[in-house]
C-alpha positions in Angstrom: 14.4 4.6 -11.4 12.0 3.1 -13.7 9.0 0.8 -13.5 10.5 -2.7 -13.7 7.3 -4.7 -14.3 3.7 -3.9 -15.3 0.5 -5.8 -14.7 -2.7 -4.9 -16.5 -5.6 -7.0 -15.3 -9.4 -7.1 -15.5 -11.2 -6.8 -12.2 -12.4 -10.4 -12.7 -8.8 -11.8 -13.1 -6.9 -13.2 -10.1 -4.0 -11.2 -8.7 -1.9 -14.4 -8.1 1.2 -13.3 -10.1 1.3 -9.9 -8.4 0.8 -11.4 -5.1 3.7 -13.8 -5.7 5.9 -10.8 -6.5 5.2 -9.1 -3.2 5.2 -12.2 -0.9 8.3 -12.2 1.3 9.0 -8.4 0.8 8.4 -5.1 2.6 6.8 -2.5 0.2 5.1 0.7 -0.1 1.9 1.3 -2.2 1.0 4.6 -3.8 -1.3 5.8 -6.6 0.4 6.1 -9.9 -0.4 9.8 -9.8 1.9 10.2 -6.8 4.8 8.3 -8.3 6.2 11.2 -10.4 6.7 13.4 -7.2 8.4 10.5 -5.4 10.7 10.0 -8.3 11.4 13.8 -8.5 12.2 14.2 -4.8 14.1 10.9 -4.8 12.3 9.8 -1.6 9.0 8.6 -0.1 8.1 11.3 2.3 6.4 10.7 5.6 3.1 12.5 6.2 3.6 13.5 9.8 1.8 16.8 9.5 -1.0 15.3 7.2 -0.5 17.6 4.4 0.3 15.0 1.7 -2.4 13.2 -0.3 -2.8 9.6 0.8 -3.5 6.5 -1.1 -5.5 4.6 1.5 -7.5 7.6 3.0 -7.5 6.8 6.6 -4.3 8.4 7.8 -5.7 11.0 10.3 -5.3 8.6 13.2 -2.5 6.5 11.9 0.1 5.4 14.4 2.8 5.5 11.8 1.8 8.8 10.4 1.8 10.3 13.9 5.4 8.9 14.4 6.4 10.7 11.2 7.1 7.4 9.4 6.5 6.1 5.9 3.8 3.3 6.3 4.9 0.0 4.7 3.4 -3.4 4.2 5.5 -6.2 5.7 4.8 -9.5 3.8 8.1 -11.1 4.9 6.3 -13.5 7.1 2.7 -14.6 7.2 0.7 -13.6 10.3 -0.1 -16.4 12.8 -3.0 -18.7 12.0 -5.0 -17.3 9.0 -3.2 -14.2 7.4 -6.3 -13.2 5.5 -8.1 -11.3 8.3 -5.0 -9.2 8.9 -4.1 -8.7 5.4 -7.6 -7.9 4.2 -7.9 -5.0 6.8 -5.7 -3.1 4.4 -5.6 -4.7 1.0 -2.7 -3.3 -1.1 -4.6 -3.7 -4.3 -7.8 -1.8 -3.2 -6.4 1.6 -4.6 -5.8 -0.1 -8.0 -9.4 -1.2 -8.5 -11.7 0.8 -10.8 -12.2 3.7 -11.3 -8.5 4.1 -10.2 -5.6 4.9 -12.7 -3.6 2.2 -10.9 -0.9 1.9 -8.3 2.9 1.6 -8.0 4.3 -1.0 -5.5 7.7 0.0 -4.4 9.7 -3.0 -3.1 12.1 -2.0 -0.3 15.7 -3.1 -0.3 16.5 -5.6 2.5 19.3 -3.3 3.7 16.5 -0.9 4.8 14.9 -3.5 7.1 17.2 -2.6 10.1 15.5 0.7 10.4 11.9 -0.6 10.2 9.7 0.0 13.2 7.5 -3.0 13.8 3.8 -2.8 14.5 4.4 -4.2 18.0 5.8 -0.8 19.1 2.1 0.5 18.9 1.1 -2.5 21.2 4.1 -1.9 23.6 3.2 1.8 23.8 -0.5 0.9 24.3 -1.7 3.7 22.0 -4.8 1.7 21.0 -6.7 4.8 19.9 -4.3 5.0 17.0 -4.8 2.8 14.0 -2.3 0.1 12.9 -2.7 -3.2 11.0 -1.3 -5.9 13.2 1.2 -8.4 11.6 1.1 -6.3 8.3 2.0 -2.7 8.8 5.4 -1.4 9.6 6.9 2.1 9.6 10.2 3.6 8.3 11.2 6.6 10.2 11.6 9.8 8.2 11.9 9.9 4.4 12.7 6.6 2.6 15.4 7.3 -0.1 14.8 6.1 -3.6 18.2 4.4 -3.3 16.5 2.0 -0.8 13.9 0.9 -3.4 14.7 -2.3 -5.3 12.1 -2.0 -7.8 8.7 -0.6 -8.8 5.8 -2.6 -9.9 2.9 -0.9 -11.8 -0.6 -2.5 -11.4 -3.6 -1.4 -13.3 -6.9 -3.1 -12.8 -9.5 -2.3 -15.5 -13.2 -2.9 -15.2 -14.8 -5.8 -17.0 -18.1 -4.2 -17.9 -19.9 -7.5 -17.6 -18.5 -8.3 -14.1 -20.8 -8.3 -11.0 -18.6 -5.5 -9.5 -19.1 -3.3 -12.6 -22.9 -3.8 -12.5 -23.0 -2.9 -8.7 -20.8 0.2 -9.4 -23.0 1.3 -12.1 -26.1 0.9 -10.0 -24.5 2.7 -7.1 -23.4 5.6 -9.3 -26.9 6.0 -11.0 -28.5 5.9 -7.5 -26.2 8.6 -6.1 -26.2 11.0 -9.0 
């Protein structure tokens, strides 16, 4: 499987085109550095034992990790009321922002949706000490075969050296080094 689309944007540019691509879909996000192993093993592996590197970094107490599921974003329906508070809790583009090398967004085939575990299972089980993103996060039990991936979208966000974010990053780095 090959990357079907690529987006290379500056951190000052809107992500509207990429957001339009993922709206209405279920997808997985990974660092570009992790994509070769997914392609080699022909599956996205769950991280139930916590030994795999993570793209988002807060998997230790993740509900779906503990269920040995692959964590996915579910953008098929917008959350009730204002979706922004729920979607911003785990922004799929955050790992693409500088100084990152970029991300791969793996769009899931609709035929895989029947096996998806909704976030509401966390609520039903009342395991509120574990982390889940309501209305946005779902899980796929066990490995997710590459044959269930419809397409791969590559997103790279480069730094605009004159942007406010770049100036803040430089100030932060100089203060901490």
